[in-house]
C-alpha positions in Angstrom: -22.2 1.5 -22.7 -20.2 4.8 -22.7 -19.3 7.3 -20.0 -18.4 6.9 -16.3 -21.4 4.8 -15.1 -20.4 1.3 -13.9 -21.2 -1.7 -16.0 -21.8 -4.7 -13.8 -20.3 -7.0 -16.3 -16.8 -5.6 -15.8 -14.9 -5.2 -12.5 -12.5 -2.3 -12.9 -11.2 -0.4 -9.9 -10.7 2.4 -10.1 -13.4 2.9 -12.8 -12.1 4.7 -16.0 -13.2 8.1 -17.1 -14.7 6.8 -20.3 -15.4 3.2 -21.5 -17.1 1.7 -24.4 -17.8 -2.0 -24.0 -18.8 -4.1 -27.0 -21.3 -6.9 -27.0 -18.4 -9.3 -27.7 -15.6 -11.1 -25.6 -12.3 -12.3 -26.8 -10.3 -15.3 -25.6 -6.7 -14.5 -24.4 -5.4 -17.9 -25.1 -2.3 -18.7 -23.2 -1.9 -15.1 -22.1 -0.3 -11.9 -23.4 2.5 -11.3 -25.9 3.8 -7.9 -25.2 5.2 -5.5 -27.8 7.0 -2.9 -25.8 9.1 0.1 -26.8 12.8 -0.5 -25.8 13.5 0.3 -22.3 10.0 -0.1 -21.1 10.0 -3.8 -20.4 9.8 -3.2 -16.6 6.2 -1.9 -17.1 4.8 -5.4 -17.3 6.2 -6.4 -13.9 5.2 -3.1 -12.4 1.5 -3.4 -13.6 1.3 -7.2 -12.4 2.2 -10.3 -14.3 -0.7 -9.9 -16.7 -0.8 -13.5 -17.7 2.8 -14.2 -18.6 4.0 -14.9 -22.0 1.3 -15.9 -24.4 0.0 -15.4 -27.8 -2.6 -12.5 -27.4 -0.6 -9.5 -28.8 -0.5 -6.3 -26.7 1.2 -3.5 -28.6 2.1 -0.6 -26.3 3.1 2.8 -27.6 4.5 5.7 -25.5 4.5 9.0 -27.2 6.8 10.9 -25.0 9.6 9.7 -22.6 8.9 11.3 -19.3 11.5 11.9 -16.6 13.0 9.0 -14.8 11.3 10.2 -11.6 7.5 10.7 -11.4 6.5 14.3 -10.6 3.3 15.9 -9.4 1.1 16.7 -12.4 2.6 14.1 -14.8 0.5 13.0 -17.6 -1.0 9.6 -16.5 -3.7 9.2 -19.3 -3.9 6.2 -21.6 -6.1 4.8 -24.4 -6.8 1.1 -24.6 -8.5 -0.8 -27.3 -9.3 -4.5 -26.9 -10.4 -6.3 -30.0 -10.2 -9.8 -31.6 -7.0 -8.8 -33.1 -5.4 -8.0 -29.7 -4.9 -4.9 -27.5 -3.6 -1.5 -28.5 -2.4 0.7 -25.7 -1.2 4.2 -26.1 0.0 6.6 -23.6 1.8 10.0 -23.3 4.2 8.7 -20.8 5.4 5.4 -19.3 3.2 6.2 -16.2 0.0 6.1 -18.4 1.1 3.0 -20.2 1.5 1.3 -16.8 -2.0 2.4 -15.7 -3.4 0.9 -19.1 -1.6 -2.5 -18.5 -3.0 -2.6 -15.0 -6.5 -2.1 -16.4 -5.7 -4.9 -18.8 -4.8 -7.2 -15.9 -8.3 -6.5 -14.3 -10.1 -6.9 -17.5 -9.2 -10.5 -17.9 -11.6 -13.0 -16.2 -10.7 -16.6 -16.6 -8.8 -16.2 -19.9 -11.5 -13.9 -21.5 -11.8 -10.2 -21.9 -14.5 -7.9 -23.1 -13.9 -6.1 -26.4 -13.7 -2.4 -25.5 -12.4 1.1 -25.9 -11.1 2.9 -22.6 -10.0 6.5 -22.6 -8.8 7.1 -19.1 -7.1 9.8 -17.0 -7.2 10.4 -13.1 -9.5 12.8 -11.6 -6.8 14.1 -9.0 -3.1 14.3 -9.5 -2.1 13.5 -5.9 -3.5 10.1 -4.9 -1.7 8.9 -1.7 -1.3 6.6 1.0 0.3 7.4 4.3 1.8 4.8 6.4 3.1 5.2 9.9 6.1 3.0 10.7 7.0 5.3 13.7 4.6 3.8 16.2 5.0 0.2 15.1 7.8 -0.5 12.6 7.0 -1.8 9.3 9.7 -3.9 7.6 11.2 -2.7 4.3 9.9 -5.9 2.7 6.4 -4.9 3.7 6.8 -1.4 2.1 7.9 -3.0 -1.2 4.9 -5.1 -1.3 2.7 -2.0 -0.5 4.2 -0.5 -3.7 3.0 -3.4 -5.8 -0.5 -3.0 -4.4 -0.6 0.7 -4.8 0.4 0.3 -8.5 -2.4 -2.0 -9.1 -4.9 0.6 -7.8 -3.3 3.5 -9.6 -2.1 5.3 -6.4 0.8 7.4 -6.9 2.2 8.9 -3.6 3.6 6.8 -0.7 3.8 9.1 2.4 6.0 7.8 5.1 5.6 9.2 8.6 9.2 8.4 9.7 9.4 10.0 13.1 7.2 10.4 16.2 7.5 10.4 19.9 7.8 6.5 19.9 10.4 6.1 17.2 12.9 7.6 14.7 13.2 5.3 11.7 15.5 7.1 9.4 19.4 6.6 9.6 21.0 9.8 10.1 24.8 9.7 9.5 25.2 13.2 10.9 23.4 12.3 14.1 23.6 8.6 14.6 22.0 8.4 18.1 18.7 9.5 16.5 17.8 6.0 14.8 15.7 3.8 16.9 16.9 0.1 17.1 14.4 -0.8 14.2 14.9 1.7 11.4 15.6 2.1 7.6 19.1 2.5 6.4 19.6 5.0 3.7 20.5 2.4 1.3 17.2 0.5 1.8 15.2 3.7 1.4 17.1 4.5 -1.9 16.1 1.1 -3.2 12.5 1.7 -2.2 12.4 5.1 -3.8 13.8 3.5 -7.0 11.3 0.8 -7.1 8.5 3.3 -6.4 9.7 5.5 -9.2 9.5 2.5 -11.7 5.8 2.2 -10.6 5.0 5.8 -11.1 4.9 6.3 -7.3 6.6 9.3 -5.4 7.9 8.8 -2.0 7.3 11.7 0.3 9.0 11.5 3.8 7.7 13.1 6.9 9.9 14.3 9.9 7.3 15.4 12.4 8.3 18.7 14.3 8.4 20.7 16.3 6.0 18.4 18.4 5.9 14.7 18.5 9.7 14.6 19.0 10.2 12.6 22.3 12.3 10.1 20.3 14.5 13.1 19.0 14.9 14.4 22.5 15.9 11.2 24.2 18.8 11.0 21.8 19.7 14.8 21.8 18.1 16.4 24.9 19.8 19.6 24.2 17.4 20.2 21.5 14.5 20.7 23.9 13.9 22.9 26.9 14.1 20.1 29.6 14.8 16.3 29.8 12.4 13.7 28.7 12.3 9.9 29.1 11.6 7.5 26.2 8.0 6.8 25.8 5.7 4.0 24.5 2.4 5.7 25.3 0.2 7.1 22.5 -1.4 10.5 22.5 -0.1 14.1 22.5 3.2 14.6 24.5 4.6 17.8 25.8 8.1 17.4 24.4 8.9 20.2 21.7 11.9 21.3 19.9 13.2 24.6 21.3 12.4 27.3 18.8 14.7 29.8 20.5 17.9 27.7 19.9 20.0 28.1 16.9 21.5 24.7 17.5 18.1 23.3 16.8 17.8 24.9 13.4 21.4 23.8 12.5 20.4 20.2 13.4 17.2 20.5 11.4 19.0 21.9 8.5 21.6 19.0 8.6 18.8 16.4 8.7 17.0 18.0 5.8 20.1 17.8 3.7 20.5 14.1 4.5 16.9 13.6 3.7 16.8 15.2 0.3 19.8 13.1 -0.7 17.6 9.9 -0.2 14.3 11.3 -1.2 14.4 13.2 -4.5 10.7 14.3 -4.5 10.2 18.1 -4.4 7.9 17.8 -1.5 9.1 17.0 2.2 6.5 16.8 5.2 7.4 18.5 8.4 4.3 17.4 10.4 3.5 20.3 12.6 0.4 18.7 14.2 -0.6 18.5 17.9 2.0 20.8 19.3 1.3 21.1 23.0 3.1 24.5 23.6 3.3 24.0 27.3 7.1 23.9 27.3 7.3 27.1 25.3 5.0 29.0 27.7 7.3 28.1 30.6 10.6 28.7 28.9 12.4 32.0 29.6 14.4 31.6 26.3 11.1 31.3 24.3 9.7 34.3 26.0 12.8 36.3 25.0 12.3 35.1 21.4 8.7 36.3 21.5 9.5 39.7 22.6 12.2 40.0 20.1 10.2 38.8 17.1 6.9 40.2 18.3 5.1 36.8 18.6 1.8 37.1 20.4 1.3 33.5 21.4 2.6 29.9 20.9 0.8 29.6 17.6 2.9 32.4 16.4 5.9 30.8 17.9 5.2 27.7 15.9 4.5 29.8 12.7 8.0 31.4 13.2 9.7 27.8 13.6 7.8 26.6 10.5 8.8 29.5 8.3 12.5 29.0 9.3 12.2 25.3 8.4 10.5 26.2 5.1 13.3 28.6 4.1 15.9 25.8 4.8 13.9 23.6 2.6 13.7 26.2 -0.1 17.4 26.5 -0.1 17.5 22.8 -0.8 15.2 23.2 -3.7 12.2 21.5 -1.8 8.7 22.5 -0.8 7.0 22.1 2.6 3.9 20.0 3.4 2.4 20.2 6.9 -0.7 19.1 8.7 -3.6 21.7 8.9 -2.7 22.8 12.6 -0.2 25.1 10.9 -3.1 27.3 9.8 -3.6 28.2 13.5 -0.8 30.7 12.9 0.4 32.0 9.6 1.5 29.0 7.4 4.7 29.6 5.4 4.1 31.0 1.9 3.8 28.1 -0.6 3.2 25.5 2.1 1.0 22.6 1.0 -1.6 21.9 3.6 -2.6 18.3 4.4 -6.2 18.6 6.0 -7.3 15.9 8.5 -9.4 17.8 10.9 -12.7 18.0 8.8 -14.0 19.8 5.9 -13.4 23.3 7.1 -9.5 22.7 7.4 -9.6 22.2 3.7 -11.5 25.4 3.0 -9.5 27.5 5.4 -6.3 26.3 3.5 -7.7 27.2 0.3 -9.0 30.5 1.5 -5.6 31.3 2.7 -4.0 30.7 -0.5 -2.6 27.1 0.2 -2.9 24.2 -2.1 -4.4 21.3 -0.2 -4.5 17.4 -0.1 -7.4 15.9 1.8 -7.2 13.1 4.3 -10.2 13.9 6.4 -12.6 11.1 5.5 -10.0 8.5 4.7 -8.5 7.5 8.1 -8.3 3.7 7.6 -7.3 3.2 11.3 -10.8 4.3 12.4 -12.2 1.0 11.0 -15.1 2.5 9.0 -16.8 0.6 6.3 -15.5 1.1 2.7 -18.7 2.9 1.6 -18.1 5.6 4.2 -14.8 6.4 2.9 -16.0 6.2 -0.8 -18.9 8.8 0.0 -16.4 11.4 0.9 -15.2 13.4 -2.0 -12.0 15.5 -1.9 -13.4 18.0 -4.4 -17.0 18.3 -3.2 -18.5 21.5 -2.1 -18.1 22.6 1.6 -21.9 22.1 2.2 -21.5 18.5 0.7 -18.5 17.7 2.9 -20.2 18.9 6.0 -23.4 16.9 5.1 -21.1 13.8 4.7 -19.6 14.3 8.2 -23.0 14.9 9.9 -24.3 11.8 8.0 -21.7 9.7 10.1 -23.7 10.8 13.2 -26.9 9.1 11.8 -25.2 6.0 10.6 -26.5 3.2 12.8 -23.1 1.2 12.2 -21.4 4.2 14.0 -24.1 4.8 16.8 -21.8 3.5 19.5 -19.2 6.3 18.9 -21.5 9.1 17.7 -21.0 11.0 21.0 -17.2 10.9 20.5 -17.5 12.0 16.8 -19.6 15.0 17.9 -16.6 16.2 19.9 -14.7 16.7 16.5 -17.3 19.5 15.8 -14.9 21.7 17.9 -12.6 21.7 14.9 -15.2 23.3 12.6 -14.2 26.9 11.7 -15.7 28.7 8.8 -13.3 29.7 6.0 -13.0 33.4 5.4 -12.8 34.6 1.8 -12.8 33.1 -1.6 -10.9 30.1 -2.7 -7.5 31.1 -3.8 -5.8 27.7 -4.3 -6.6 24.2 -5.5 -7.2 20.8 -4.1 -4.4 18.7 -5.6 -5.8 15.4 -4.4 -6.0 13.3 -1.2 -4.2 10.6 0.9 -5.7 7.7 2.8 -3.9 7.4 6.3 -3.1 4.3 8.2 -1.8 5.2 11.7 -0.1 2.3 13.3 -1.1 2.5 17.1 -3.0 -0.7 16.3 -1.2 -2.0 13.3 1.8 -4.3 13.0 3.6 -6.0 10.1 1.6 -9.1 10.3 -1.9 -7.5 10.6 -1.3 -4.9 8.0 -2.9 -6.8 5.2 -6.4 -6.9 6.9 -6.2 -3.4 8.1 -5.0 -1.9 4.8 -6.2 -3.7 1.7 -9.8 -4.4 2.9 -10.7 -0.8 2.3 -8.0 0.9 0.4 -9.4 -0.1 -3.0 -12.5 1.9 -2.2 -10.3 5.1 -1.5 -8.4 4.5 -4.6 -11.6 4.4 -6.6 -12.7 7.8 -5.1 -9.2 9.4 -5.8 -9.1 8.3 -9.6 -12.8 7.9 -10.6 -15.4 10.5 -11.6 -17.5 12.0 -8.8 -20.6 10.3 -10.2 -19.3 6.8 -9.6 -21.2 6.2 -6.4 -23.1 2.9 -6.5 -22.4 1.1 -3.4 -23.2 -2.4 -4.8 -20.8 -1.9 -7.7 -18.2 -0.5 -5.2 -18.3 -3.8 -3.1 -18.4 -6.1 -6.1 -15.3 -4.3 -7.5 -13.5 -4.2 -4.2 -13.9 -8.0 -3.8 -12.6 -8.4 -7.3 -9.5 -6.3 -6.4 -8.9 -8.4 -3.3 -8.7 -11.5 -5.7 -6.3 -9.5 -7.9 -4.2 -8.7 -4.9 -4.2 -12.4 -4.0 -3.2 -13.5 -7.5 -0.4 -11.0 -7.8 1.0 -12.1 -4.4 0.5 -8.7 -2.8 -2.0 -9.5 0.0 -4.1 -12.3 1.2 -6.6 -10.4 3.2 -9.1 -13.0 4.4 -6.6 -15.8 4.6 -4.3 -13.8 6.7 -7.2 -12.7 9.0 -8.3 -16.3 9.5 -4.8 -17.5 10.2 -4.3 -14.8 12.8 -7.7 -15.7 14.3 -6.8 -19.3 14.7 -3.5 -18.3 16.3 -5.3 -16.1 18.8 -7.3 -19.1 20.0 -10.5 -19.1 17.8 -11.5 -22.7 16.9 -11.8 -23.7 13.2 -15.6 -24.4 13.5 -16.0 -20.9 15.2 -14.5 -19.1 12.2 -17.7 -18.5 10.3 -19.2 -16.7 13.4 -16.1 -14.6 14.3 -16.0 -13.3 10.7 -19.3 -11.7 11.5 -17.7 -9.4 14.1 -15.8 -6.2 13.7 -13.7 -3.9 16.0 -15.5 -1.0 17.5 -15.2 2.2 15.2 -13.5 5.6 15.5 -11.1 5.8 18.4 -13.1 3.4 20.6 -10.4 1.0 20.8 -7.4 3.3 21.1 -8.9 5.7 23.7 -10.9 2.9 25.7 -14.1 3.7 27.6 -12.6 5.9 30.4 -10.5 8.1 28.0 -13.2 8.4 25.4 -15.8 9.7 28.1 -13.0 12.0 29.3 -12.4 13.3 25.8 -16.0 14.1 25.2 -16.1 16.0 28.5 -12.9 17.8 27.7 -10.5 16.2 30.3 -8.8 13.5 28.2 -5.2 14.3 28.8 -4.9 12.9 32.4 -6.6 9.6 31.4 -4.6 6.5 30.7 -5.3 4.7 27.4 -5.6 1.0 27.1 -2.8 0.6 24.3 0.7 1.5 24.2 3.6 0.3 21.9 4.4 -2.6 24.1 0.8 -3.9 24.2 0.8 -7.2 22.2 -1.6 -7.0 19.2 -2.4 -10.7 19.3 -6.1 -11.0 20.1 -8.9 -11.9 18.0 -10.0 -8.2 17.7 -6.6 -7.5 16.1 -7.1 -10.0 13.5 -10.5 -9.1 12.4 -11.3 -7.3 9.1 -12.3 -3.7 9.9 -15.3 -4.4 7.9 -16.9 -7.8 7.7 -17.3 -8.9 4.3 -18.9 -12.2 5.6 -21.7 -10.0 7.0 -22.6 -8.9 3.5 -22.8 -12.5 2.4 -25.0 -13.3 5.5 -27.4 -10.7 4.6 -27.8 -12.0 1.1 -28.4 -15.5 2.5 -31.3 -14.2 4.7 -33.3 -13.6 1.5 -33.6 -17.4 1.0 -34.7 -18.7 4.5 -35.4 -22.2 3.1 -31.7 -22.6 2.0 -30.3 -20.8 5.0 -32.2 -22.4 7.8 -29.8 -25.5 8.0 -26.5 -23.6 8.3 -28.1 -20.9 10.6 -29.2 -23.7 12.8 -25.6 -25.1 12.9 -24.2 -21.8 13.6 -26.7 -21.1 16.5 -25.6 -24.4 18.0 -21.9 -23.4 17.7 -22.6 -19.9 19.3 -24.1 -21.8 22.2 -21.1 -24.0 22.8 -18.9 -23.8 25.9 -15.5 -23.8 24.1 -15.2 -19.8 23.4 -12.4 -17.6 24.5 -13.6 -15.6 27.5 -13.4 -12.3 25.6 -15.4 -13.7 22.7 -18.2 -15.3 24.9 -20.4 -12.1 25.0 -20.3 -11.9 21.2 -21.1 -15.5 20.8 -24.0 -15.2 23.1 -25.2 -12.1 21.2 -24.9 -13.9 17.8 -26.8 -16.8 19.2 -29.7 -14.4 20.0 -29.6 -12.9 16.5 -29.5 -16.5 14.9 -32.4 -17.8 17.2 -34.5 -14.7 16.4 -34.1 -15.2 12.6 -35.0 -18.9 12.8 -38.1 -18.0 14.7 -39.1 -15.6 12.0 -38.4 -18.2 9.3 -40.7 -20.4 11.2 -43.5 -17.8 11.3 -42.9 -16.2 14.7 -43.8 -12.7 15.5 -41.3 -10.2 13.8 -41.6 -7.4 16.3 -40.6 -9.6 19.1 -37.7 -10.9 17.1 -36.7 -7.3 16.3 -36.8 -6.4 20.0 -34.4 -9.4 20.8 -32.0 -8.4 18.1 -32.0 -4.7 19.2 -31.1 -5.8 22.6 -27.7 -7.0 21.6 -26.9 -4.1 19.3 -24.5 -2.5 21.7 -20.8 -3.3 21.5 -19.6 -6.4 23.4 -16.4 -5.0 24.8 -14.1 -4.1 21.8 -16.3 -6.1 19.3 -19.5 -5.2 17.5 -21.9 -7.7 15.5 -21.7 -6.5 11.9 -24.9 -8.5 11.1 -27.2 -6.6 13.6 -28.0 -3.6 11.7 -28.7 -5.3 8.4 -30.8 -7.9 10.2 -32.9 -5.2 11.8 -33.3 -3.6 8.2 -34.4 -7.0 6.9 -36.8 -7.4 9.7 -38.4 -4.1 9.0 -39.3 -5.3 5.5 -41.1 -8.4 6.7 
């Protein structure tokens, strides 16, 4: 088998650019015996333990020594040959060699590997993950573990959203009051950058400004137009840096100097998203600035601020990244745009001459299924991306939030002019309003492999069954490499939240509601759709404990996929399904789970009736009646059960 089509006999993720699999397997014996160039011994640990010391020879050749630090556009290609005589791995740089070793880790299955030849290179140069330790702090140990997992999936950028209204997580020696109680020291961050570099991963920091700065202004109120109080609520805040104050630019410049001494990457993210502008419209000093500089509106004021920050960065030898809101004015020349507000933001950036990285379609905090993220392609045509967005509105798994998703059509704005820049790649984003250290694993790793596959593999790699098979294999690899124990951690948190052991098989069939359904809540969600969200309170804030069953669930139920497969054999499934029906009908459920248990009982009873020869249409009506969310929970089995009933 040759080319990018996926062979079901092999579970590689991401899927390589070209692979030739021979009709022969080789026994690896006691494991691998590595022959590495001097100075590259660390590659084995960075790519996973790869079976330890053994007797199967793996000869590694690196043609050209790359720089100590990974850079955008580095050569990450490799060629791997596995035969009865051992493995031969050749790469232009150490980063490609590490990717080849990572592939070798995945090839081995219970001490065997297929004889094969792989020629591989990534489709996109920028393959990132954004984490948000500003809302809920993530420990430095967690970030180190994340790097290990990223290396296994061939991701190469860790974007850290270090500041926001709720927290400032960077230790500033020049402005010591800025750092929140929980923060990273500069020493910790330097060590993180060093470990990342040895895995071919660049660390890109984000200091969000001029909005999302309540944490800045509580420490240094003179940087704003008016006093603010510390906040633990989520959503847009009015607080902004004062663009008319020279003291603000001096402070920003000093912070940037500190930042580039810790983070050596050429790119630095300044945020630029969700700037309210209300303060600026009411500030006489800003009004004077607007008259002096000929600034027509607050978008022009933000463009003025952005340009001054970009100029400061340029003097430090760095380049600016910003969220796509900076396109509302005139984005600074050379600014890299991170698009998150739909396909048209990407295209407007490209038409304006700005290179782009794509995050729309890869927001992991929306709890979408893995195949939804995998279907969204950073390099697809405008028409294809808009079609992918529209398809979400017709996806029955997302029907309960379709009205809310239609609200985002307000972001659509056609690009003007031809494409003048390039899509460099993409980033998955995990915002942390509903994420903490202990629930990161189920939230992150359950779908990140699918995104990593899309960022590396050919656009033609699209088979959904293959995706889930390879994803579950990657979860096993993450477990073996002691990076993450997704299902085990989810179960442990469910038990701690009050779920009983015998109830676990049923609770695993539940998922959290999708999109911003949880974060906004029913009242604020309705208000957003009607255009009056801002006065509405949200059900969650920083201080809200995330210790309920809904917080422990996988965003996508893998157990539901097993359930659907089991339906195909009614004779074998009748006994366990009867037991589950009885568990659903028990009186020992947590109050918040009782409606979901009742609904599951309806589904189980309907299936048992059909297994026994009852009317299918009547069963379908009963299942349809429990398709709506039960509070913050949805039954992941309802849609596939309805699909199955339609075939009977």
